[in-house]
PAZAPA-4460 file (N, C-alpha, C; in steps of 0.05 Angstrom, whole numbers, plus 32768, in hexadecimal, padded with zeros to 4 digits):
% residues 201
    n_x    n_y    n_z   ca_x   ca_y   ca_z    c_x    c_y    c_z   seq   type   mol
   8012   7FF2   8003   8006   8006   8005   800D   8022   8005     1      X     A
   8005   8039   7FF0   8017   804D   7FF3   800C   805E   7FFF     2      X     A
   8016   8071   8016   8008   807A   801F   800C   809D   800E     3      X     A
   7FF8   80AB   8014   7FFD   80CC   8005   7FFF   80D9   8018     4      X     A
   8004   80EF   8027   8007   8101   8041   7FF6   8118   8036     5      X     A
   7FDF   8121   8039   7FE6   813C   802B   7FE5   8158   8046     6      X     A
   7FF8   816A   804F   7FFA   8176   806B   7FE1   8190   8069     7      X     A
   7FE2   8194   807F   7FCB   81B3   8078   7FB9   81B2   809E     8      X     A
   7FAE   81CC   809D   7FA8   81C8   80B5   7F86   81C3   80B7     9      X     A
   7F75   81B7   80C5   7F54   81B4   80C8   7F53   81C7   80C9    10      X     A
   7F30   81D0   80C4   7F21   81DF   80C9   7F1B   81FC   80B0    11      X     A
   7F05   8205   80B5   7F03   8213   8099   7F10   8228   8099    12      X     A
   7F19   8232   80B3   7F2A   8252   80AF   7F3C   8248   80A1    13      X     A
   7F55   8232   8097   7F63   8224   808E   7F61   8226   8071    14      X     A
   7F4E   8220   8067   7F48   8215   8047   7F56   8223   8038    15      X     A
   7F58   821A   8023   7F69   8230   800F   7F7B   823B   801C    16      X     A
   7F95   8236   8031   7FA5   8250   8037   7FBA   823B   802A    17      X     A
   7FD1   824E   802C   7FEC   823F   801F   7FF8   8227   802C    18      X     A
   7FF1   8221   8049   7FF9   820D   8052   7FEC   81F5   8057    19      X     A
   7FDB   81F5   803C   7FBC   81DE   8040   7FC7   81DC   8023    20      X     A
   7FDD   81DE   8016   7FE2   81D6   7FF0   7FDC   81B5   7FFF    21      X     A
   7FF2   819F   8006   7FE0   8185   800F   7FCD   817C   800C    22      X     A
   7FBD   818E   8025   7FA9   817F   801A   7F91   8186   7FFE    23      X     A
   7F9C   819C   7FF5   7F86   81A5   7FE4   7F98   818F   7FCF    24      X     A
   7FA6   8182   7FC7   7FB8   8171   7FB4   7FAA   8154   7FB8    25      X     A
   7FA0   8148   7FD5   7FA3   812D   7FDB   7F76   8138   7FCA    26      X     A
   7F77   8145   7FDA   7F53   8149   7FC8   7F59   8146   7FB4    27      X     A
   7F67   8149   7FA1   7F6D   814A   7F7E   7F66   8133   7F7F    28      X     A
   7F7D   811E   7F8D   7F80   8105   7F90   7F68   80FB   7F94    29      X     A
   7F60   80F6   7FAD   7F41   80EC   7FAC   7F26   80EF   7F9F    30      X     A
   7F2D   810E   7F93   7F10   810D   7F7F   7F15   80F9   7F6E    31      X     A
   7F31   80FA   7F5F   7F3B   80EA   7F47   7F35   80C2   7F42    32      X     A
   7F42   80B9   7F60   7F46   80A6   7F60   7F40   8090   7F78    33      X     A
   7F2C   80A2   7F8E   7F20   8096   7FA5   7F09   8082   7FA0    34      X     A
   7EFC   806B   7FB2   7EE2   8068   7FAA   7ECA   8072   7FB7    35      X     A
   7EDA   8087   7FD2   7EC7   80A2   7FD2   7ED7   80B9   7FCE    36      X     A
   7ECB   80C6   7FD1   7ED1   80E2   7FD7   7EDB   80EA   7FE7    37      X     A
   7EE5   8103   7FE9   7EFA   8111   8004   7EDF   8113   801B    38      X     A
   7ECF   8120   8009   7EBA   8126   8023   7EB3   810E   8030    39      X     A
   7EB3   80F9   8027   7EAC   80E4   8035   7EC1   80DA   8049    40      X     A
   7ED2   80E6   804E   7EF6   80CD   8056   7EF3   80CB   806F    41      X     A
   7EFA   80B9   807B   7EF4   80AF   8097   7F0D   80B9   80AB    42      X     A
   7F06   80B6   80C7   7F15   80C5   80D4   7F22   80AD   80D9    43      X     A
   7F3F   80AD   80E1   7F4B   8099   80EC   7F6E   80A9   80E3    44      X     A
   7F78   808C   80F3   7F9C   809C   8100   7FA0   80BE   810A    45      X     A
   7F85   80CA   8111   7F80   80E7   810D   7F87   80F9   80FE    46      X     A
   7F83   80E7   80E5   7F7D   80FB   80D1   7F60   80F4   80C1    47      X     A
   7F5B   80FC   80A9   7F48   80F1   8096   7F55   80E5   8076    48      X     A
   7F3D   80CC   807F   7F5E   80B1   806E   7F41   80B2   805A    49      X     A
   7F46   80B0   803A   7F3D   80A7   8028   7F4F   8084   8014    50      X     A
   7F46   8078   800F   7F5C   8061   8002   7F4F   8064   7FE4    51      X     A
   7F5C   805F   7FD4   7F65   806C   7FBB   7F72   804B   7FA8    52      X     A
   7F65   8050   7F92   7F7E   803F   7F75   7F87   8052   7F6D    53      X     A
   7FA6   805A   7F6E   7FB4   8066   7F5E   7FC3   805C   7F52    54      X     A
   7FC3   8063   7F37   7FD0   8053   7F26   7FD5   803B   7F2E    55      X     A
   7FBD   802D   7F36   7FC3   8015   7F32   7FCD   800F   7F4F    56      X     A
   7FD1   801E   7F6B   7FE0   8013   7F77   7FD1   801B   7F94    57      X     A
   7FC8   8003   7FA1   7FB0   8013   7FB4   7FBF   8020   7FCE    58      X     A
   7FB5   8039   7FD4   7FC5   8050   7FD7   7FA9   805A   7FEE    59      X     A
   7FBD   8067   8000   7FAD   8071   8023   7FAB   808C   8016    60      X     A
   7FA3   80A1   8012   7F9D   80BA   8018   7F94   80C2   8031    61      X     A
   7FAA   80D9   803F   7FAA   80DA   805E   7FAD   8102   805C    62      X     A
   7F94   810B   8067   7F9E   812A   806F   7F96   8127   8095    63      X     A
   7FB3   8124   809A   7FB2   812A   80B7   7FA2   8148   80C8    64      X     A
   7F8F   8134   80D9   7F83   8150   80F0   7F8E   8161   80F8    65      X     A
   7FAA   8158   8104   7FBA   8163   8126   7FBF   8175   8120    66      X     A
   7FB9   8188   810E   7FCB   81A7   8107   7FE3   8194   8101    67      X     A
   7FF7   81AE   80F1   800D   81AB   80E1   8021   819B   80EF    68      X     A
   8026   81B2   8109   803E   81A9   8118   803C   8195   812A    69      X     A
   8026   817A   8125   8026   8162   8130   8020   814F   811F    70      X     A
   8026   814E   80FC   801D   813D   80ED   802D   8121   80F3    71      X     A
   803B   8121   80F6   804F   8111   8100   8044   80F8   8106    72      X     A
   8031   80FB   811E   801C   80E7   812D   8011   80D5   8122    73      X     A
   7FFC   80E7   8107   7FE6   80D8   80F1   7FFF   80D0   80E4    74      X     A
   8012   80D8   80D0   8024   80BE   80C7   802A   80AE   80D0    75      X     A
   8033   80B0   80E6   8048   8092   80EF   802F   807E   80FA    76      X     A
   801A   808F   8106   7FFF   8074   80FC   7FFC   8063   80EC    77      X     A
   7FF4   8070   80DD   7FE9   8066   80C5   8004   8056   80B1    78      X     A
   8015   8059   80BF   803C   8051   80B2   8034   8031   80BD    79      X     A
   8030   8033   80DE   802F   801E   80EB   8016   800E   80E8    80      X     A
   8002   800D   80E4   7FEB   8002   80E3   7FEA   7FF2   80CB    81      X     A
   7FF5   7FFF   80B2   7FF4   7FF2   8098   8013   7FED   809A    82      X     A
   8024   7FE9   80A8   803D   7FE7   80A1   8048   7FE6   808F    83      X     A
   8046   8002   807F   8055   800E   807A   806F   8016   8070    84      X     A
   807F   8017   8057   809E   8014   804C   8099   8031   8051    85      X     A
   80A7   8046   8063   80A5   805F   8057   80BA   8066   8049    86      X     A
   80D4   8053   8049   80DE   805F   802E   80D8   805F   800F    87      X     A
   80CD   8047   8014   80B3   8045   7FF0   80A5   804C   7FF2    88      X     A
   808E   8048   8009   8071   8050   7FFD   8064   8068   8005    89      X     A
   8076   8077   801C   806A   808C   8024   8073   80AB   800F    90      X     A
   805F   80B7   800F   805D   80D5   8008   8050   80F1   800F    91      X     A
   8057   8102   8018   8059   8114   8023   804E   812F   8010    92      X     A
   8040   813F   8017   803C   8159   8000   8039   816B   800D    93      X     A
   8046   8185   8010   804B   8191   8025   8056   81B4   8010    94      X     A
   8047   81C0   801A   8048   81DB   800F   8068   81EA   8017    95      X     A
   807B   81F7   8001   8097   81FD   8008   8093   8226   7FFF    96      X     A
   80AB   8224   8013   80AA   824C   8015   80BD   8251   8002    97      X     A
   80D0   823A   7FFC   80E7   8240   7FEC   80E5   823D   7FD6    98      X     A
   80CC   8232   7FCA   80C5   822D   7FA6   80AB   8246   7FA5    99      X     A
   80B9   8249   7F8F   809F   8262   7F88   8085   8259   7F80   100      X     A
   807A   8269   7F7F   804C   824F   7F7B   8053   824E   7F55   101      X     A
   8049   8231   7F5B   8042   8229   7F46   8061   820B   7F3E   102      X     A
   8070   820E   7F4B   8089   8200   7F57   8081   81E4   7F5D   103      X     A
   8085   81CE   7F5D   8084   81BA   7F6D   809B   81A9   7F65   104      X     A
   80AB   81A2   7F78   80BD   818E   7F80   80BF   8176   7F88   105      X     A
   80C7   815A   7F86   80C9   814E   7F8D   80E1   813B   7F99   106      X     A
   80DF   8135   7FAE   80F8   8126   7FBB   80F9   810A   7FCB   107      X     A
   8111   8101   7FC8   810C   80E9   7FC8   8112   80DF   7FED   108      X     A
   8122   80FC   7FEE   8126   80FD   801A   812D   8112   801C   109      X     A
   8133   811D   8038   813F   8135   803C   8131   8141   805E   110      X     A
   8137   8158   805F   812A   816A   8077   811B   816F   8078   111      X     A
   8114   817E   8085   80FA   8189   808A   80F1   81AD   8076   112      X     A
   810F   81B5   8075   810F   81D2   8063   8105   81E4   8081   113      X     A
   80FE   81DF   8097   80F0   81F6   80A6   80D6   81EA   80A8   114      X     A
   80C4   81DC   8099   80B0   81D6   809A   80A5   81C9   80B7   115      X     A
   8094   81D4   80C4   8090   81C7   80D5   807E   81A8   80DB   116      X     A
   806D   81A9   80C7   8062   8192   80CD   8078   8179   80BB   117      X     A
   808A   8178   80A8   8099   8167   809A   80B4   815F   80B8   118      X     A
   80B6   817B   80C3   80CE   8172   80DF   80B7   8160   80E9   119      X     A
   80A5   815E   80F9   8089   8157   8106   808E   8139   80F7   120      X     A
   8090   8131   80DC   808E   8113   80DD   80A9   810D   80D7   121      X     A
   80C3   8115   80D0   80E1   8114   80D6   80E0   8106   80EE   122      X     A
   80D2   8117   8108   80DB   810D   8124   80C4   80F4   8126   123      X     A
   80B7   80F4   8123   809E   80D4   8122   80A9   80BB   811A   124      X     A
   80AF   80C9   8107   80BA   80B4   80F3   80E2   80A5   80F5   125      X     A
   80EE   80B4   80FB   810D   80BB   8101   811B   80AA   80F1   126      X     A
   8115   80BD   80DC   8124   80B6   80BA   811A   80CB   80AF   127      X     A
   8132   80D4   809B   8128   80E0   8084   8126   80D4   806C   128      X     A
   8124   80BB   8062   8120   80B9   804C   8103   80AE   8042   129      X     A
   80EC   80C3   8037   80DA   80C5   8036   80D5   80D4   801A   130      X     A
   80C1   80CE   8010   80C1   80E3   7FF9   80AC   80F2   7FFA   131      X     A
   80B9   810E   7FF3   80A5   812E   7FFB   809D   812D   7FDA   132      X     A
   8089   813E   7FDB   8085   8153   7FC4   8081   8169   7FD1   133      X     A
   808F   817F   7FCD   808D   8192   7FCE   807C   81B3   7FBF   134      X     A
   8076   81B4   7FC7   805C   81CD   7FB8   8064   81F2   7FBF   135      X     A
   806A   81F1   7FA6   806F   820C   7FB0   805A   822B   7FB7   136      X     A
   805E   8234   7FCD   8050   8252   7FCB   8058   8268   7FD3   137      X     A
   8072   8269   7FC8   8081   8284   7FCC   8085   828D   7FE4   138      X     A
   8096   82A7   7FE5   8097   82B7   7FFC   809F   82D3   7FFD   139      X     A
   808C   82D4   8012   8083   82EF   801C   8098   8309   8021   140      X     A
   809F   831A   801C   80BE   8329   8026   80AF   8341   8038   141      X     A
   809A   8342   8042   8090   8357   8048   807F   8355   8066   142      X     A
   807B   8336   806C   8074   832A   8082   8074   830E   808D   143      X     A
   806A   830D   80AB   8082   82ED   80B3   8073   82DB   80A0   144      X     A
   8089   82C7   80A2   807E   82AB   8099   8069   829E   809F   145      X     A
   8065   8299   80C3   804F   828F   80CA   8035   82A1   80C3   146      X     A
   8031   82B9   80B9   8018   82C7   80B0   8015   82C3   8094   147      X     A
   802B   82BD   8084   802E   82B9   8066   8023   8295   805F   148      X     A
   8026   8281   806E   8021   8270   806B   8007   8269   806F   149      X     A
   7FFD   8278   8074   7FDB   8279   8085   7FC6   828A   806F   150      X     A
   7FD2   829A   8068   7FC3   82AD   8053   7FB9   82A1   803E   151      X     A
   7FB0   82A7   8028   7F9F   829E   8013   7FAB   82A8   7FF8   152      X     A
   7FB7   8292   7FD9   7FBF   829F   7FCC   7FAE   82B7   7FC2   153      X     A
   7FB8   82CE   7FB4   7FAC   82DF   7FA8   7FA1   82DA   7F97   154      X     A
   7F97   82E7   7F7A   7F86   82E2   7F75   7F8F   82E0   7F53   155      X     A
   7FAD   82E9   7F53   7FB4   82E5   7F3F   7FC9   82D3   7F3F   156      X     A
   7FD2   82C8   7F53   7FE8   82A2   7F58   7FD0   8291   7F57   157      X     A
   7FB0   8295   7F5F   7F9E   827D   7F67   7FA2   826C   7F50   158      X     A
   7FA4   827A   7F36   7F9A   825E   7F22   7FBA   8254   7F1A   159      X     A
   7FD2   8262   7F20   7FEA   825C   7F22   7FF4   823D   7F40   160      X     A
   7FDF   8240   7F51   7FDD   8236   7F6A   7FCA   8212   7F67   161      X     A
   7FB4   8222   7F55   7FA6   8208   7F4D   7FB6   81F1   7F3B   162      X     A
   7FC5   8203   7F25   7FD3   81F0   7F11   7FE5   81DF   7F21   163      X     A
   7FF1   81E9   7F3B   800B   81DD   7F46   8002   81BB   7F53   164      X     A
   7FE6   81C7   7F5A   7FD2   81B0   7F67   7FD4   8199   7F50   165      X     A
   7FCF   81A4   7F40   7FC8   818E   7F26   7FE4   817C   7F21   166      X     A
   7FF6   818E   7F21   800B   817B   7F1B   8013   8173   7F32   167      X     A
   8011   816D   7F4E   8021   8162   7F60   8011   8152   7F64   168      X     A
   7FF0   814A   7F66   7FDE   813E   7F54   7FEE   812B   7F48   169      X     A
   7FF3   812E   7F39   7FF7   8121   7F22   801D   8116   7F23   170      X     A
   8028   8127   7F38   8047   811C   7F3D   8042   8103   7F4F   171      X     A
   802F   80FE   7F57   8028   80E8   7F79   801B   80D4   7F65   172      X     A
   800B   80D8   7F54   8002   80CC   7F3C   801F   80BB   7F38   173      X     A
   802C   80C9   7F28   8040   80AF   7F1D   8059   80AB   7F32   174      X     A
   805C   80B7   7F45   806C   80AF   7F69   805E   8090   7F66   175      X     A
   8045   8095   7F67   8032   8078   7F68   8041   805E   7F56   176      X     A
   803A   8072   7F3C   8045   805A   7F25   8063   804B   7F1B   177      X     A
   8071   805F   7F1F   8084   805E   7F1A   80A0   806A   7F28   178      X     A
   8099   806E   7F41   80AC   8073   7F5B   80BA   808A   7F5B   179      X     A
   80C6   8092   7F6C   80CF   80B3   7F75   80DE   80BC   7F5F   180      X     A
   80F6   80AE   7F5A   810D   80B5   7F44   8101   80B9   7F2E   181      X     A
   80F5   80AD   7F1E   80E9   80AA   7F08   80CD   80CD   7EFF   182      X     A
   80C4   80D3   7F1B   80B6   80E4   7F26   80B9   80F8   7F26   183      X     A
   80D4   80FB   7F36   80EA   810E   7F33   80EF   811D   7F11   184      X     A
   80FC   8107   7F05   80FE   810F   7EF0   80F2   8119   7EDB   185      X     A
   80D7   810E   7ED8   80C8   8123   7ECE   80C1   8141   7ED4   186      X     A
   80B3   8138   7EF2   80A7   8154   7EFE   80BA   816A   7F02   187      X     A
   80C7   8161   7F0A   80E7   8171   7F18   80E8   8183   7F09   188      X     A
   80EB   8176   7EE1   80F4   8182   7ECF   80D9   8197   7EC7   189      X     A
   80CA   8196   7ECE   80B2   81A5   7EC2   80AE   81BA   7EC9   190      X     A
   80C0   81C5   7EEC   80B5   81DB   7EFC   80C6   81F0   7EEC   191      X     A
   80B6   820C   7EF9   80C5   8228   7EF8   80E4   8220   7F08   192      X     A
   80FA   8235   7F02   810E   8235   7F14   80FA   823B   7F2E   193      X     A
   810A   8231   7F49   8102   8232   7F63   8112   8254   7F6C   194      X     A
   811B   825E   7F51   8131   827C   7F61   810F   8294   7F62   195      X     A
   8104   8286   7F43   80EA   829C   7F4E   80D7   8299   7F61   196      X     A
   80D9   82AC   7F6E   80C8   82AD   7F85   80BB   82CD   7F7F   197      X     A
   80A4   82C2   7F9A   808D   82DB   7F88   8080   82E8   7FAF   198      X     A
   8080   8307   7FB8   807B   8310   7FBC   805D   8312   7FC4   199      X     A
   804C   8309   7FD0   8032   8316   7FDD   802C   831C   7FF3   200      X     A
   803B   832D   7FFD   802E   8338   8015   8017   8342   8012   201      X     A
***
C-alpha cells in the first residue's frame, strides 16, 4: 500500500490558505481516484482518510487533523497500522516558502526546510529517507512568514497556484506508478526556476 499525506490545518478558517496546499492536492487525488469523495472521508489516525487506487496502486490518502505542528503522530499511526515501508511507499505533500508560486519539487529524502509539519514527521519517523512533494507558495518580503503562510493567494496568483496543485497531483500519480526517481526526472524539469520568488504582501 502507498500512503500519500497532504499537510494542512483543519477548520474552515484555514481553507484556501497557503499552508493548506497539501490538503488541496490530496483532495484532487480523492476526487479523481477514490471510491468515495473527499467529503466522505473517515476519521482515522488523527486525520481524514480516503482509500483510492492511484495508477493501479492501492493508496491511502491522509489529511492529518492534528494541526500542522503535530502532523507526525497521524502519519506514524497510519504507517504502523498498515506496516508501510516509509522509504518506498510514503509521499508527503507540503507548501514551500522557498519555491516560487507555481513551482513543484519532488525529493526522495531530506530535511524539513524549516517546515514545522515536515519537521514533526521527521521526529515521529526518526529518519529522513521518505519522499516529499513541495509546492511553491513564494515568500513575502514585507510580512512575517507565520502570517504569510496563513494568508490566501492573491487573485492574480490563484490560477497559477491551482495549476501547481494539478501538477502536484499528477506528480503523485507518477510516483505511485513509476517511483520517485522517474517522477523527479519528469516533474522537476517542468517547473520554473526556484529563484523566481514572488512578494505577496
